[in-house]
Backbone as ProteinMPNN parsed JSONL, in Angstrom:
{"seq_chain_A": "VYTNAGVYSFVVPDGVTEVSAVCVGGGGGAAGTGSNRGGGGGGGGGLAYGTFTVTPGETLTVRVGAGGSSGTSNYAAGSPGGASSVSRGALTLLSGNGGGGGRSGSSQASGGTSSGSERDGGGTGGSGGRYSYNNAGGAGGDAAGYSGNGGAGAYGNGNAGGGNGS", "coords_chain_A": {"N_chain_A": [[-15.434, 5.744, -9.429], [-12.666, 3.833, -8.941], [-11.611, 1.153, -9.341], [-9.576, -1.507, -10.776], [-6.162, -1.996, -10.882], [-4.434, 0.295, -12.748], [-3.919, 2.569, -15.124], [-5.423, 5.779, -15.544], [-7.568, 8.072, -17.525], [-9.556, 11.262, -15.977], [-11.865, 13.631, -16.457], [-13.158, 16.453, -15.611], [-16.629, 17.113, -14.767], [-18.291, 19.115, -16.873], [-19.832, 22.195, -14.366], [-18.351, 20.947, -11.546], [-16.101, 21.686, -9.907], [-14.825, 21.526, -7.82], [-13.244, 18.875, -5.924], [-12.731, 16.051, -4.008], [-11.239, 13.048, -3.094], [-10.287, 9.386, -2.224], [-7.15, 7.824, -1.978], [-5.978, 4.421, -1.77], [-2.385, 2.926, -1.025], [-1.439, -0.308, -3.468], [-0.649, -2.91, -1.741], [2.402, -5.178, -0.937], [3.476, -7.826, -2.162], [3.758, -11.434, -0.614], [7.306, -12.854, 0.376], [9.003, -15.339, -0.514], [8.767, -19.332, 0.32], [10.83, -21.707, 1.969], [13.273, -24.499, 3.146], [12.064, -25.656, 5.622], [10.342, -23.392, 6.643], [8.315, -20.726, 6.272], [7.893, -17.633, 4.823], [8.139, -13.972, 4.712], [5.332, -11.514, 5.491], [3.96, -9.102, 3.442], [4.529, -5.822, 3.148], [0.99, -3.429, 4.778], [-0.549, -1.043, 2.457], [-0.159, 2.378, 1.827], [-2.442, 5.256, 2.281], [-3.918, 8.32, 1.624], [-5.721, 11.586, 1.55], [-7.834, 13.755, 0.71], [-9.9, 16.908, -0.178], [-9.477, 18.874, -2.67], [-9.536, 22.29, -5.301], [-10.913, 21.77, -9.101], [-10.938, 22.815, -12.682], [-13.981, 22.757, -14.767], [-13.255, 20.123, -17.347], [-11.157, 19.867, -16.737], [-7.997, 17.474, -17.191], [-8.302, 14.565, -14.663], [-5.302, 12.82, -13.821], [-5.479, 9.685, -13.236], [-4.102, 6.408, -10.682], [-3.86, 3.184, -10.301], [-2.908, 1.714, -8.098], [-1.49, -1.422, -8.375], [-1.78, -4.995, -6.034], [1.443, -6.474, -4.795], [3.588, -8.899, -5.977], [4.189, -12.112, -5.624], [7.412, -13.409, -4.252], [8.272, -16.044, -5.789], [10.792, -18.262, -5.633], [12.876, -20.329, -3.252], [12.625, -18.798, -0.073], [12.634, -15.628, -1.974], [12.671, -13.154, -1.875], [9.631, -10.708, -1.879], [7.363, -8.49, -4.108], [7.26, -5.427, -4.532], [4.058, -3.169, -3.159], [2.022, -1.38, -5.602], [1.753, 2.433, -6.293], [-1.044, 4.363, -5.97], [-2.506, 6.892, -6.873], [-3.552, 9.933, -7.678], [-2.838, 12.875, -10.056], [-2.577, 16.403, -11.243], [-1.272, 17.156, -13.883], [2.319, 16.675, -13.966], [2.819, 17.134, -11.071], [1.886, 15.283, -8.313], [-1.413, 15.239, -6.716], [-2.491, 13.865, -4.746], [-1.323, 10.71, -3.319], [-0.724, 7.247, -2.3], [1.332, 5.11, -1.254], [2.699, 2.151, -2.046], [2.942, -0.88, -0.469], [5.659, -2.519, 1.325], [7.782, -5.679, -0.26], [7.864, -8.675, 1.26], [9.944, -9.726, 2.61], [12.786, -12.601, 3.167], [14.663, -12.678, 4.824], [15.277, -12.3, 8.836], [14.261, -9.418, 8.799], [11.219, -7.217, 9.124], [9.499, -6.774, 5.918], [8.609, -3.231, 4.204], [5.401, -0.702, 5.272], [3.269, 1.361, 3.34], [3.661, 4.237, 2.499], [2.092, 7.89, 2.79], [1.433, 10.526, 0.433], [1.264, 13.872, -1.228], [0.145, 17.024, -2.266], [-1.829, 17.798, -2.135], [-2.831, 16.756, 0.517], [-5.196, 15.626, 2.373], [-5.176, 14.367, 5.05], [-4.565, 11.043, 6.684], [-2.88, 7.217, 6.833], [0.612, 5.857, 7.331], [1.332, 2.365, 6.002], [0.611, -1.285, 7.409], [4.222, -2.902, 8.688], [5.259, -6.106, 7.808], [4.944, -8.743, 9.166], [7.875, -10.857, 10.539], [9.216, -13.676, 8.974], [9.748, -17.208, 9.88], [11.721, -20.162, 11.961], [11.494, -23.055, 10.82], [8.507, -22.583, 11.368], [5.175, -20.97, 10.451], [4.841, -19.216, 7.521], [5.605, -15.17, 7.737], [3.15, -12.659, 8.6], [0.894, -10.879, 6.565], [1.168, -6.776, 6.758], [-0.781, -4.407, 7.928], [-3.935, -2.074, 5.866], [-3.396, 1.542, 5.702], [-5.042, 3.845, 7.766], [-8.005, 6.416, 7.248], [-7.33, 8.132, 10.482], [-5.008, 7.132, 11.372], [-2.157, 4.668, 11.489], [-1.59, 1.898, 9.788], [-2.107, -1.995, 10.981], [0.883, -3.63, 11.987], [1.468, -6.935, 10.667], [1.652, -10.111, 11.726], [3.896, -12.365, 13.784], [5.663, -15.099, 12.631], [5.676, -16.617, 14.477], [3.749, -18.243, 16.521], [1.935, -16.136, 16.464], [3.836, -13.743, 17.968], [3.719, -10.496, 18.198], [1.88, -9.095, 16.256], [0.328, -6.046, 15.427], [-2.223, -4.074, 16.48], [-4.276, -1.488, 14.017], [-5.527, 1.493, 12.81]], "CA_chain_A": [[-14.922, 4.544, -8.358], [-11.484, 3.01, -10.045], [-10.628, 0.087, -7.928], [-9.045, -2.245, -11.364], [-5.178, -2.095, -11.613], [-3.894, 0.813, -14.19], [-3.759, 4.139, -15.585], [-7.132, 6.579, -16.694], [-7.787, 9.77, -17.215], [-10.692, 11.585, -15.659], [-11.847, 14.768, -17.028], [-13.012, 16.221, -14.872], [-16.942, 17.409, -15.041], [-18.823, 20.945, -15.997], [-20.641, 22.268, -13.26], [-17.556, 20.707, -11.169], [-14.969, 23.059, -8.835], [-13.632, 20.387, -6.212], [-13.052, 17.244, -6.137], [-12.654, 14.854, -2.924], [-10.251, 11.792, -3.501], [-8.982, 9.056, -0.986], [-6.2, 7.179, -2.711], [-4.921, 3.336, -1.203], [-1.619, 2.151, -2.128], [-1.428, -1.492, -2.791], [-0.079, -4.289, -0.227], [3.251, -6.317, -1.324], [3.373, -9.537, -2.012], [5.139, -11.276, 0.466], [7.898, -13.645, 0.033], [8.727, -16.777, -1.124], [9.328, -20.275, 1.314], [11.697, -22.38, 1.866], [12.981, -25.705, 3.849], [11.792, -24.961, 7.531], [9.912, -22.184, 7.2], [7.783, -19.683, 5.603], [8.203, -16.401, 3.506], [7.694, -12.666, 6.228], [4.529, -10.661, 4.58], [3.609, -7.459, 3.224], [3.786, -3.692, 3.47], [0.365, -3.118, 4.255], [-0.23, 0.189, 1.478], [-0.926, 3.573, 2.445], [-4.135, 6.132, 2.619], [-3.648, 9.522, 1.244], [-6.998, 12.094, 1.629], [-8.007, 15.506, 0.231], [-10.447, 17.462, -0.949], [-8.862, 19.811, -3.766], [-10.178, 22.888, -6.821], [-10.832, 21.42, -10.015], [-11.351, 23.414, -13.231], [-14.715, 21.468, -15.319], [-12.648, 20.086, -18.522], [-9.335, 19.881, -16.716], [-8.285, 15.72, -17.056], [-6.721, 14.827, -14.167], [-4.476, 11.464, -14.218], [-5.496, 8.492, -11.85], [-3.747, 5.858, -11.378], [-4.568, 2.445, -9.299], [-1.294, 0.836, -7.977], [-1.869, -3.48, -8.43], [-1.097, -5.8, -4.953], [2.651, -7.346, -5.23], [3.204, -10.631, -6.212], [4.779, -13.119, -4.051], [8.345, -14.277, -3.857], [8.894, -17.575, -6.347], [11.337, -19.336, -5.285], [12.832, -20.173, -2.108], [13.26, -16.994, 0.215], [13.234, -14.792, -2.496], [11.417, -11.745, -1.175], [7.892, -10.38, -2.624], [7.602, -7.615, -5.074], [6.625, -4.18, -3.588], [2.99, -2.748, -3.793], [1.659, 0.398, -6.201], [0.788, 3.684, -5.712], [-2.469, 5.154, -6.252], [-2.353, 8.833, -7.083], [-3.948, 11.782, -8.931], [-2.386, 13.431, -10.433], [-2.379, 16.809, -12.051], [0.596, 16.974, -14.593], [3.539, 15.684, -13.106], [1.708, 17.622, -9.446], [0.689, 14.206, -7.333], [-1.822, 15.895, -5.374], [-2.618, 12.726, -3.849], [-0.864, 9.136, -3.38], [-0.994, 6.049, -1.1], [2.238, 4.527, -1.517], [2.594, 0.837, -2.13], [3.932, -1.385, 0.745], [7.505, -3.014, 0.531], [7.616, -6.737, -0.802], [7.929, -9.535, 2.743], [11.739, -10.05, 2.729], [12.984, -13.71, 3.578], [14.907, -12.406, 6.584], [14.467, -11.142, 9.591], [12.744, -8.181, 8.572], [10.16, -6.607, 8.075], [8.518, -5.536, 5.263], [7.543, -1.67, 5.501], [4.106, -0.187, 4.863], [3.176, 2.881, 2.534], [3.682, 5.714, 3.304], [0.886, 8.754, 2.321], [2.364, 11.913, 0.019], [0.845, 14.165, -2.584], [0.232, 18.704, -2.38], [-2.962, 18.341, -1.128], [-3.089, 15.571, 0.872], [-5.445, 16.457, 4.491], [-4.737, 13.167, 5.415], [-3.521, 9.38, 5.56], [-1.388, 6.687, 7.018], [1.212, 4.557, 6.746], [1.271, 0.406, 6.1], [1.126, -1.168, 8.607], [4.505, -3.429, 8.125], [4.589, -6.685, 7.242], [5.114, -9.912, 9.586], [9.183, -11.826, 10.01], [8.835, -15.86, 8.953], [9.901, -17.911, 11.705], [12.553, -20.94, 11.014], [9.897, -24.545, 11.709], [7.197, -21.925, 11.307], [4.776, -20.441, 9.059], [5.542, -17.508, 6.782], [4.799, -14.154, 8.996], [1.185, -12.17, 8.204], [0.807, -9.386, 5.799], [-0.005, -5.811, 7.477], [-3.221, -3.761, 7.618], [-3.593, -0.763, 4.902], [-2.716, 2.465, 6.233], [-6.483, 4.035, 8.613], [-7.702, 7.731, 7.371], [-6.267, 8.562, 10.936], [-3.876, 6.422, 11.573], [-1.525, 4.036, 10.176], [-2.029, 0.157, 9.778], [-1.265, -2.938, 12.113], [1.585, -4.487, 11.992], [1.556, -8.289, 10.298], [2.343, -11.209, 12.889], [5.48, -12.479, 13.186], [5.24, -16.806, 12.122], [6.043, -18.032, 15.781], [3.146, -18.483, 17.391], [1.632, -14.396, 16.61], [4.889, -12.95, 18.648], [4.562, -9.167, 17.367], [0.968, -8.071, 15.44], [-0.086, -4.777, 15.848], [-3.664, -2.894, 16.369], [-4.145, -0.994, 12.911], [-5.663, 2.53, 13.135]], "C_chain_A": [[-14.086, 3.723, -9.169], [-10.948, 2.081, -8.624], [-9.976, -1.42, -8.811], [-7.439, -1.832, -11.239], [-5.05, -1.162, -12.563], [-4.095, 2.152, -14.707], [-4.944, 4.732, -16.494], [-6.744, 7.863, -16.151], [-9.168, 9.901, -16.375], [-10.989, 12.59, -16.01], [-13.232, 15.378, -16.301], [-15.288, 17.665, -15.282], [-17.347, 18.988, -15.819], [-19.978, 20.818, -14.696], [-19.632, 21.888, -11.892], [-16.929, 21.723, -10.58], [-14.22, 22.585, -8.093], [-14.149, 18.832, -5.983], [-12.276, 16.724, -4.304], [-12.284, 13.299, -3.483], [-9.904, 10.461, -2.237], [-7.911, 7.49, -2.542], [-5.345, 5.641, -1.696], [-3.759, 2.19, -2.075], [-1.842, 0.573, -2.263], [-0.817, -2.652, -2.021], [1.053, -5.141, -1.006], [3.037, -7.177, -1.421], [4.256, -9.701, -1.144], [5.66, -12.8, -0.216], [8.374, -15.51, -0.04], [9.148, -18.266, 0.297], [9.98, -20.627, 1.046], [12.055, -24.202, 2.525], [13.177, -24.744, 5.434], [10.988, -24.397, 7.638], [9.085, -21.616, 6.383], [8.398, -18.308, 5.956], [7.593, -15.0, 4.223], [6.614, -12.11, 4.918], [5.236, -10.013, 4.39], [3.931, -6.409, 3.113], [2.425, -3.816, 3.142], [0.474, -1.437, 3.665], [-0.706, 1.235, 2.456], [-1.557, 4.097, 2.104], [-3.272, 7.1, 2.856], [-5.383, 10.12, 1.479], [-7.157, 12.441, 0.918], [-9.124, 15.233, -0.81], [-9.331, 19.02, -2.135], [-9.817, 21.017, -4.769], [-9.795, 21.827, -8.363], [-11.457, 23.212, -10.956], [-12.383, 22.149, -14.244], [-13.46, 21.62, -16.575], [-11.578, 19.774, -18.686], [-9.584, 17.973, -17.136], [-7.171, 16.291, -15.678], [-6.634, 12.999, -14.076], [-5.278, 10.634, -12.669], [-5.235, 7.203, -11.983], [-3.884, 4.536, -9.977], [-3.046, 1.782, -8.786], [-2.006, -1.339, -7.562], [-0.917, -4.071, -6.861], [0.448, -6.224, -5.628], [2.949, -8.606, -5.985], [4.179, -11.494, -5.099], [6.475, -13.655, -4.139], [8.419, -15.889, -4.537], [9.256, -18.891, -6.127], [11.935, -19.095, -3.908], [13.879, -18.878, -1.378], [13.689, -16.083, -0.418], [11.988, -13.766, -2.049], [10.528, -11.267, -1.841], [8.859, -8.721, -3.248], [6.677, -6.261, -3.859], [4.885, -4.15, -4.083], [3.071, -1.677, -5.036], [1.247, 1.281, -5.982], [-0.174, 3.699, -6.586], [-2.863, 6.246, -6.171], [-3.432, 9.255, -8.036], [-3.162, 12.407, -8.78], [-2.803, 14.636, -11.145], [-1.316, 16.999, -13.039], [1.025, 16.463, -14.789], [3.099, 16.557, -11.592], [1.431, 16.326, -9.55], [0.411, 15.009, -6.389], [-2.58, 15.011, -4.925], [-1.337, 10.959, -3.78], [-0.563, 8.657, -2.006], [0.027, 5.543, -1.558], [1.854, 2.747, -1.489], [3.98, 0.826, -0.908], [5.229, -1.967, 0.474], [6.943, -4.714, 0.018], [7.701, -7.395, 0.806], [9.095, -9.952, 2.166], [11.977, -11.741, 3.461], [14.337, -13.79, 5.105], [14.243, -12.385, 7.859], [13.99, -9.537, 9.622], [12.253, -7.861, 8.191], [9.894, -5.886, 6.882], [7.669, -4.399, 5.564], [6.433, -1.611, 5.068], [5.04, 1.174, 4.568], [2.927, 3.65, 3.191], [2.203, 6.779, 1.926], [2.471, 9.722, 1.889], [1.066, 12.757, -1.061], [0.333, 16.08, -1.708], [-1.057, 18.929, -1.83], [-3.862, 17.165, -0.739], [-4.007, 16.085, 2.249], [-4.577, 15.347, 4.846], [-4.169, 12.548, 5.156], [-2.834, 9.087, 7.236], [-0.85, 6.622, 6.762], [0.92, 2.989, 7.015], [1.569, 0.428, 6.918], [2.404, -2.389, 8.311], [4.154, -5.084, 8.339], [5.491, -7.579, 8.545], [6.666, -11.01, 9.564], [8.58, -13.206, 9.268], [9.248, -15.907, 10.365], [10.442, -18.877, 10.973], [11.653, -21.011, 11.594], [9.346, -23.656, 11.911], [6.5, -21.442, 10.435], [5.057, -19.584, 9.399], [4.769, -16.642, 8.373], [3.368, -13.43, 8.094], [1.683, -10.721, 7.223], [0.517, -8.066, 7.028], [-0.385, -5.562, 6.885], [-2.381, -2.875, 6.266], [-4.062, -0.012, 5.935], [-5.062, 2.64, 6.479], [-6.666, 5.296, 7.497], [-6.414, 9.133, 8.695], [-5.184, 8.523, 11.291], [-3.206, 5.311, 10.981], [-1.978, 2.092, 11.176], [-1.508, -0.572, 10.864], [-0.295, -3.031, 11.547], [1.507, -5.801, 11.616], [2.137, -9.228, 11.56], [3.708, -11.452, 12.349], [4.3, -14.38, 12.989], [5.194, -16.906, 13.307], [5.018, -17.127, 16.343], [1.367, -16.377, 17.897], [1.631, -14.064, 17.099], [4.223, -12.082, 17.197], [3.551, -8.657, 16.197], [0.321, -6.948, 16.058], [-1.925, -4.604, 15.584], [-4.02, -1.962, 14.743], [-5.321, 0.18, 13.461], [-7.824, 2.294, 12.33]], "O_chain_A": [[-14.574, 2.968, -10.011], [-10.319, 2.226, -7.576], [-9.786, -2.419, -8.117], [-7.481, -0.745, -11.816], [-5.576, -1.581, -13.594], [-4.989, 2.626, -14.005], [-5.321, 4.408, -17.62], [-6.157, 8.424, -15.226], [-9.835, 8.904, -16.098], [-9.87, 13.103, -15.997], [-14.296, 14.778, -16.446], [-15.217, 18.742, -15.875], [-16.764, 19.987, -15.398], [-20.65, 19.886, -14.252], [-20.025, 22.53, -10.918], [-17.381, 22.833, -10.863], [-13.138, 23.019, -7.699], [-15.138, 18.1, -5.93], [-11.333, 17.285, -3.747], [-13.017, 12.592, -4.175], [-9.169, 10.813, -1.314], [-8.175, 6.733, -3.476], [-4.31, 5.816, -1.053], [-3.862, 1.333, -2.952], [-2.39, 0.032, -1.302], [-0.875, -3.352, -3.033], [0.554, -5.909, -1.829], [2.189, -7.627, -0.65], [5.158, -8.951, -0.771], [5.029, -13.594, -0.914], [7.895, -16.534, 0.448], [9.901, -17.91, 1.203], [10.355, -20.35, -0.093], [11.189, -25.064, 2.377], [13.85, -23.867, 5.976], [10.434, -24.528, 8.729], [9.14, -22.266, 5.339], [9.091, -17.948, 6.907], [6.363, -15.008, 4.265], [6.889, -12.206, 3.722], [6.428, -9.886, 4.668], [2.886, -5.854, 2.776], [2.078, -4.124, 2.002], [1.278, -0.644, 4.155], [-1.369, 1.108, 3.485], [-1.759, 3.616, 0.989], [-2.335, 7.153, 3.653], [-6.271, 9.273, 1.578], [-6.797, 11.806, -0.073], [-9.381, 14.361, -1.639], [-8.61, 19.929, -1.723], [-10.947, 20.595, -5.017], [-8.71, 21.301, -8.613], [-12.0, 24.207, -10.475], [-11.958, 21.022, -14.498], [-12.851, 22.66, -16.826], [-10.932, 19.489, -19.695], [-10.629, 17.347, -17.306], [-6.304, 17.136, -15.452], [-7.54, 12.177, -14.211], [-5.48, 11.015, -11.516], [-5.718, 6.566, -12.919], [-3.99, 4.915, -8.81], [-2.229, 1.44, -9.64], [-2.667, -1.994, -6.756], [0.235, -3.729, -6.591], [0.586, -6.283, -6.85], [2.034, -9.12, -6.628], [4.65, -11.259, -3.987], [6.403, -14.875, -3.986], [8.612, -16.846, -3.787], [8.717, -19.992, -6.238], [11.726, -18.035, -3.319], [14.943, -18.326, -1.657], [14.72, -15.495, -0.09], [10.759, -13.816, -1.987], [10.829, -11.594, -2.989], [9.949, -8.172, -3.09], [5.901, -6.291, -2.904], [4.431, -4.812, -5.016], [4.157, -1.203, -5.369], [0.18, 1.244, -5.371], [-0.203, 3.192, -7.707], [-3.657, 6.573, -5.289], [-3.929, 8.709, -9.021], [-2.629, 12.676, -7.703], [-3.618, 14.263, -11.99], [-0.215, 16.907, -12.496], [0.784, 15.586, -15.618], [3.498, 15.663, -10.845], [0.847, 15.918, -10.554], [1.145, 15.484, -5.523], [-3.667, 15.491, -4.603], [-0.702, 10.593, -4.768], [-0.275, 9.269, -0.978], [-0.211, 5.35, -2.75], [0.853, 2.265, -0.96], [4.964, 1.484, -0.568], [5.782, -1.844, -0.619], [5.73, -4.912, -0.054], [7.591, -6.53, 1.675], [9.058, -10.594, 1.116], [11.191, -12.004, 4.371], [14.661, -14.632, 5.941], [13.027, -12.433, 8.044], [13.465, -8.824, 10.477], [12.242, -7.833, 6.961], [10.006, -4.666, 6.759], [6.738, -4.23, 6.351], [6.18, -2.539, 4.3], [6.099, 1.723, 4.876], [2.22, 3.829, 4.183], [1.704, 6.478, 0.842], [3.616, 9.795, 2.335], [0.106, 12.145, -1.529], [0.249, 16.098, -0.48], [-1.407, 19.932, -1.208], [-4.918, 16.716, -1.185], [-3.512, 16.864, 3.063], [-3.353, 15.454, 4.916], [-3.388, 12.551, 4.204], [-2.498, 9.795, 8.185], [-0.793, 7.126, 5.64], [0.394, 2.52, 8.024], [2.298, 1.213, 7.524], [1.885, -3.221, 7.567], [3.105, -5.443, 8.874], [6.595, -7.151, 8.881], [6.695, -11.897, 8.711], [7.382, -13.472, 9.178], [9.195, -15.22, 11.386], [10.18, -18.979, 9.774], [11.017, -20.271, 12.344], [9.495, -23.478, 13.12], [7.083, -21.362, 9.354], [5.376, -19.042, 10.457], [4.061, -16.964, 9.327], [2.836, -13.864, 7.072], [2.593, -9.897, 7.317], [-0.187, -8.271, 8.017], [-0.591, -5.886, 5.716], [-1.231, -2.851, 5.829], [-4.808, -0.394, 6.836], [-5.979, 2.067, 5.89], [-5.694, 5.431, 6.752], [-5.593, 10.026, 8.488], [-4.408, 9.449, 11.529], [-3.66, 4.931, 9.902], [-2.329, 1.552, 12.226], [-0.663, -0.104, 11.627], [-0.304, -2.542, 10.418], [1.423, -6.307, 12.735], [3.096, -8.851, 12.234], [4.362, -11.14, 11.354], [3.117, -14.699, 13.11], [4.217, -17.637, 13.474], [5.086, -15.925, 16.598], [0.602, -15.926, 18.749], [0.601, -13.603, 17.593], [4.133, -12.403, 16.012], [4.0, -7.963, 15.285], [-0.183, -7.012, 17.18], [-2.6, -4.997, 14.632], [-2.94, -2.472, 14.448], [-6.0, -0.126, 14.442], [-8.615, 3.234, 12.401]]}, "name": "protein", "num_of_chains": 1, "seq": "VYTNAGVYSFVVPDGVTEVSAVCVGGGGGAAGTGSNRGGGGGGGGGLAYGTFTVTPGETLTVRVGAGGSSGTSNYAAGSPGGASSVSRGALTLLSGNGGGGGRSGSSQASGGTSSGSERDGGGTGGSGGRYSYNNAGGAGGDAAGYSGNGGAGAYGNGNAGGGNGS"}
């Protein structure tokens, strides 16, 4: 299990010919706050899973994406979350992509998608909630599930716009 952000090498042990993996991208950071309003929430990370054949002694690259940073000044957008993936050389086998950074305007941060040549399933992260003038910031989106998408974060005005995840 790889849970800390970074890049790792996984050497397939003797006798192992098949690997199952789950990759969840990091969530996007929230936008910075400003006078009379909070920032928009970041998008949730995408999830990809799959089972694929391997060769004992083969080295796979495992990347664990970090969550995005929040905006540091008035209305500055948050940074996107990093992708989490498993690769064989230049070929990406599975990737749960990071959610978009929270925005300071009225648009929502996008949720991370999932991809990869060995992807059997997974969903898109929920979009981040928008900010609301004279109110709290928007909530972050939920991470994706195995069979569906994450729920959208609620808007800053009385929880309007939230959604259920899978």
